N, C-alpha and C positions, 0 to 999 in steps of 0.2 A: 447671600446678600439678603434674602428673604428672612432668615433666621436673627441676623443681627440687626435688622432694620437699615440697611446701607442701600436700599433700592434707588434712592434718589441722588445717591453719592457719585458724583462723575469719576472720581479716582477709582472707586470700586468697580464700576463698569468698564474703565480702561483696564484695570488690572486682569479682571475676568476675560476681556476681549484678547489681550496679549497672551494670557496663559493658554487660552483655546488655540491661538495661532501657533504657539510654541510646540503644543502637543501635535498639532497637524503636520508642522515642519519635521518634527522628530518621527512621527509615524511614516511618512514619506521617505525619510531616510532609511527607516528599517525594512522597507519593502522594494528597495532599489539597491542592485548591485554596483553602486558608484565606486570610483576609486578613492583612496586615501580616506577611509572611514572615521579615523579618529580625528583627522585635521577637520572634516566636515562637521562631525559631531560637536567638538570643542568651540569651533567657530560660531555654529548656531546657538549653543548653550551660552557662550560669552555675550552674543548680541543680545538675546533675549534676557539673560541674567541682569545685564546692565539696565536694560529697560524697566524690567520687574522691580529691581531693588530700587530704582530711581522713583517709582511710585511709592514704595515703601518709605523712602527717606522723606518724601514731601507729605505723605499721610501721617506720619508720626515725628516730623520735623528733627530728623537725625542729622547729626553734623557729618561733614564730607569724611572726616577720618574714619568714622564708623561705617559709613557706606563703602569705602574701600577694603577696609577690613573684612566686612560682610561678603564683598564680591570675591575676594581672595579665597575665604573659607568655602564659599559656594563653589568656585572652579575646583578646589581640591576634592569637594565631596563629588562633584560631576565626573572628574577623571576616575575616582574610587568607583563610582557606580558604572562607568563604561568598562572598566576591568571585570567587574561583577558579572555584567551582562555577557561579556565575551566569554567568560569561564562557562556560565550557564548554557550559552549558545554552543559551545564546543561540546560540552557534556551532552546536550541534546541531539547533536550531530553524531557522536560516538554511539549513542544509544540507538539511534536510527539505523546506523550501519550494522550495528549487531543485530538487531531485529531483522533487517533484510537478509544478512548472511544466514541467520538461523532459520527463516522461514521460507526464503525464496531460492528456486534453483537459479544459480549464476549463468547457465547455458540457456535455458528455454525461457527465463523470466516468468514462470509460473510457480505457484507455491510447490514446496518440496515434502518429503515423506514426514518430516517432523510436524509440519503444519498439518499435514493429513491426519496423523496419530491423534493430535489433540482434537481436531475437528469431528473425526469420526467417534471419538469417546464422547464428546459433547453431544452431538446428535443422537448417539445411541441412548444416552441418559434422557435427553428430552423426550425421544420418541416412546421410551418405555414408561417415563413418568406421566406424559400427557396423551398417550395413546395416540401418537402421530405417525403417518406413514414416512419411510425413509427408503429410497432407492440408491443404487450404485451402480455406475457403468465402470468397467474395466476393459481397457484395450492395450494391446502392444502392437507394434509395427512388425508387418510379416517380413520375414527374410533379412532382418536387420543385420545379422552378424555376416551374411554374404555382401551387403552393402559395405560394411566396414572392411572386410577382407579383400573385396575386389577393388573399391575406389578410395580407401583409406578412411581414417576415423575422422578427418576433417569433413568429408562428404557425409559420414554418418552424423556429425554434429549438425550440419546444415539441413539434413532430414529431420532431425528431432526439432530444431528451431522452428522449421517451416510447419511441421505437423501440429506443435504446441500452439503456434500463433493462429493457424487455421481453425482449430478447434476451439480456442478461446473466443474467437471472433463469432463462431457459430453458436455459441452458448449464451452470448450477451442478451439476445432478445428473449431469452427464456427467463430471465431474472438474475439479480445479483447474487442471490442466495445459492445458486448453482456453480460450484468452484472446480477448477481443473487442478489436479496435483500430479506432478511427476514422482512417482514412488519407486521407480527403479531405473535400469538403464533405459530400455525403450518402454518401459510399462507406465501408463497413466491411470489414475482414477479420477472419477466424477462423482461427487455427493449430491445427491438431489433431495433435499429435506421436503417433506410434505407432498411427495410424489408417489403414487402407487405404480405397479407394473404397467397399466395402461397409459400413464402418462410419461413414464420412462421410455417406453419403446419407441415413441417417435422422435424423442431427443438423440436416442443412441442412433437411430436410423440417419437424422440430420448429421451426426458427427461421421458416421460411416460414409455416406455419400460424399461429403465434403472432402475427406481425406482420399477417396477413391478418384477424385477429379484433380488430385494434386500432383503436379509435376515439379520436381526440385532439380534445377539445373546447377551442375557442379562441374567446373573446368571443361565447359563446352558439351558435356554429356547430360541427357535428360534421365532423371531417375524416376520412374514410376512407382508410386507408394501406395500400399494397401495395409489395412489394419484387421485384426481380429478382435471380436468384441464379446464380453460376457455382461449380462445385466440380470440383477435380482433385487429383491426387496427384503426388508428386515422381517423375521418371522417372530412369532411370540415365543417359540422355543429358543431362541439365541440367548445364551447366557452372558455373552460379552461380544464386543466388536469383532473379535477374530472369528467367531461362528458365522457371522455375517460376511466377513471378507472371504472366508474359505468356500462359501457357497458361490459368490461372485467369480472367484478365481477358478472354482470348478467349471463354471459355465465358459470362462475364458479358454481354459485347457480344452473343453469340448469342441469349441470352434476351431481352434488350432489343430486338434487331432482328426478332425473330419475334412481337411483340406484348406483351412485357413480362409480368410477374406469372407468372413460371414459373422452373423450375431446370433448368439445363444442367449435366450432370456427364459427365466423360470421363476 
């Protein structure tokens, strides 16, 4: 209205108000999971279309025949747009599901090995390029095979879910950049960007203590769970993420070989 000099025109103000109201109603429909979405959409589009084209009719002195022809064309276009947006929405949902399945573990709802592999490659490159610290915590559940063999795989699944949920909760206060990954059957990794060994050790201890106090109940049986932990940091001599991984893995192996239920950090 400012550009075409219609600031004082009542019809222009009315048209603008109706258009804003139309947008608000449409937005409300898009954010609520109400029933019969097409019926609601076309009803709102028709109601506002009739009013908006009525303003156009009076503004440009259009005959009623033209008005109804334009309304018909408008409703055809509105229906086509609805179909287009439905296709776009379905495509987005499919992509979201594919992303979830590709990056998240279905059982524990933490990120999986594929996500870890991309993340460690990215952080390795960032740390080498910008001379930033990078630490990693790796742990697995002690005597997990015994749990599966004694109580069944469903019991093992419950233990995995409880451990993952507990550790994810413990990590939240330390920052959103610290991420938990399930990288194997009962093996988990935690990447800690911009943390040296002195900052990584207390986090590993928090994780260790939280799981140590965890009791998982399955079929009336209380299962006490502990973990073995390995911690290390990126070294200047690491040529690739695998060199880094091997050192952390070696520390985890040392914890398991020396009695389990302990932390090895170097």
